[in-house]
Structures are given as structure tokens and as C-alpha cells.
N, C-alpha and C positions, 0 to 999 in steps of 0.2 A: 504585448509580448514582443513586439518588433525590436524594442531596445534590448531585451534579453537575448534574442537570437543574434542580433548584431554583435553584442558583447561576446557571446560564445564563439562566433565565427572568427572574431578578431583575436581572441585570446588563446585559441587552440586550433592549429592547422588540421589535426586529425578529426576533431569534432566538426570543423568547418566542412570537410569532405562528407561526413555523415549527414549533416544538416542539408547540404546541397542534394544529396542522393534521396533522403527521406522526404523532403519537401515541407509543406506547411505544418506548423505546430497545431495539434488538435487534441489537447488533453480533455478527457471526459471526467467531469467532476461529480461527486456525490454531495449530499447535504450532511453537515456535521451533527448527525443525530444518532440516537440509539440504533435505529434500523441499519445504518451504514456499518457501525462497528459489529453488530450482531452478524451481518452478512460476511464481514471480514473473518470472523471466527469460523463460520461455516465453511468458507472457502479455503481455510488453511490446509495445505498439503493435499489438496484435491484438484483433479483436472476440472476445468471450467464447466463442462457440460454436466458432469456428475454433481458438482457443487450447486449449480443453478437448479437442477432437478430437486435436490434436497431442500434448498432454500424456498423454492416455490411451494413444495408440500408443507413446509413450516408456516409460511405466510397464509396459505389456504386455511390452515388450522387455527393459527393464532391471531391473524389479522394483518392487513397490509395498508399502511406501513406497520412494521413490527414495533410493538411497545412492550415495556417491562411487564405490565400486568398480563398481557397476552401470553408471554412465555411462562410466567409464574403460575398461571391457572392450569397449565398442562401437566399431566402426570409424566413420570419417567417412561412409562410404557408408551404413551402417546408420542413423546419426543423420540424414543427409539424407533417407533414405527415409521417416522418420516425419513429415517436413514442416518440419524445422528449416532455417533459412537457414545459410549458412556462418558468418555473424557470430554468430548465436545459439548454434550448436554450439560455437564457439570460447569463448563466454562460459561455457557449461555445463561445458566441459572445464576451464577455468581455475578455476571454482568447485570442481569435484570434486577437481582436483589440489591446490589450496590447502587444502581440507578434509582430504584424505587425508594430506597432509604435516604437518598440525597447525598451519599458519599461520592458519587460521580455525577457532576452537574454539567450536562452538555451545553446549556446556554452560557455557562461561564468559560468554556474552553477557548472561544475565539479571542478572549482578552489575555490569555496566558501566553508566556513565552514557549518556544519549542520544547525546551528542557522541562518546563513545568507541565506541559501537556503529556509528555512521555512519562513523567513521574506519576501523574494522575491515572493514566490509562493502564500502566503496568502494575497497578495495585490489583487489577482484576485478574483472576486466575486464568491462565492460558493466553494472556496478552503479553507478548514480549516486545523487544525493540522493533522488529520487522513490522508487526501489525500497527504499532504506534506510528512508525514512519509512513506507512501507507495511508493512515488516517490523516496525518499532517499534510501529506501531499495531495490526496484526492478529495478529502472532505473539507479540511481547513484551508486548502489552497496555498500552503506555505511555499514560497518560491525557492528556498535554499536548503533542501533536505537531501542528504546523501545516505541512502539505505545500504550500508556496507554489508549487511547480511543477505542481500537479495542476490539469488543465483543468476538471474538474468543480467543484472548489472555486472556481476563478476565475469560472466561469460563474454559479454560485450567488450569489457576492458581487456580481457585476455586476447580476444580476437583482434581488436583494432590497435591495441598498444603493444602487440607482439610479445606477450608474456608467455612463458613456457607453462606456467601453472596458474590456477585461479588466484587472483591477487588477494593479499591479506588487507584488512581494514586500513592499516597505516599506508600501504602502497596506494590504495584507492584514494585516501584523503590527500596524499601528495599530488597525484595526478589531477584530482578535482579542485585543488586549491585555486587555480586560475579561473574556474567556472563560477566561483562565488561572485555575486550573491544570487546566482540562478542555477544552482546545482539540480533542483527539481526538473527544470526544463532540459538540462543536459541529460538527465537520466531518462526522460521520456524519449529523447532521440536515440539513446543507447538501446532501450527496449525495442523501439521500432526498427533499429538497424539490423536486428536479428531476423526480422520478417522480410526485409528488402534484399533482393538479389544483388550481390556484389559482382561487378564486371570481372571477367576472367582476365587477369593481367599476367598470367604465367607464360 
């Protein structure tokens, strides 16, 4: 990743400052499996601690690592009891069903292009572009993903690139053009930049 970091520092002075402040790149990766995507569904629109509690209850009941058969053998009442909404449990069941029937083949995903992976994953109910982008970045370890729908990235761009409002996808793509082919790495630094104290220069 040293080459990626050097490229980003050289291509964007603003990002160079962020990288210097944040420090060493330490992306935490998942495995590109059913378990990871099921967890992404559970975590949608929830705070980390609440989502982690629900997911732990689910894996205690269905098995860890989570597999399609483990989800499919649970009743709606059991799934609701772990804290899943009706909507979320319908998403999980659809993911489990499509995986079990072979419509979604996790072992084939690493060989597909980014666009093909997104097409495959978004066939599942409840999985949109954001979840597909997260899976590409954190499970398939794709280096050049720009999740334009991610609020954290939008907030970081607004803050560091002096935008009055949250940027639109086209604005984000324009700014991120110079980051290619390492936009995933740039995004990690942008997420982390929101956790790191900025020196008071006023």
C-alpha cells in the first residue's frame, strides 16, 4: 500500500495533509462470504453497538460463521426476537434463499469486475449500491471504489474541500478523479480524518 499512499499524497495536496495527520493505513478486511454480507445488512442504518448486539444474538442462534441454512431454519418469530425488523429479516431471508439456490455464488465474486459484483449483489432485496460498495472495499479488497452514497465520505469532503453543502456524486467523482486507481485507500483516510483532531488554525 506504500505505492498507493505515495500516489495519493502526490496527486492531492489536501489529501496529503490528511494522510500526514492520520498516519499509517490500517484497513480492516472481512472475508468475501455470506457471513460478511449478512452482517452488512444487519448493520444498515444502525449504530455500531446496537448492530453488533443484534448480530451476536443472530449468530448465537443460527451459527457462527453465519450460513444460508442457519438463517433459513429460523422462524420469523425467532428472527424478530434477536432484534431484527420485519424489513431486515426479509432481506436476510432473501439473501439466504438466493445463496442457497445458487443465484448468488460467493466463490465466483472475486473473478467478477466491480460493476458485475454490484449487479449480482443488488439482485438481493435490501442491498443497494452502498452495501455493494462496502462489500467491494472491505471483503473483496478492491482498491478503487468511491462510495458516493456514504455520508461519512460526503461529510469529510465537505469539511476538507470547503464545500458549503454535502457534495453530490458528480462533485465527488470530480474531486476523486486524481485518486484513481486508489480511491478506496483515499476513502479510508477520509473516514479516519473525521476521528482525528484537526489543529486549530483560526
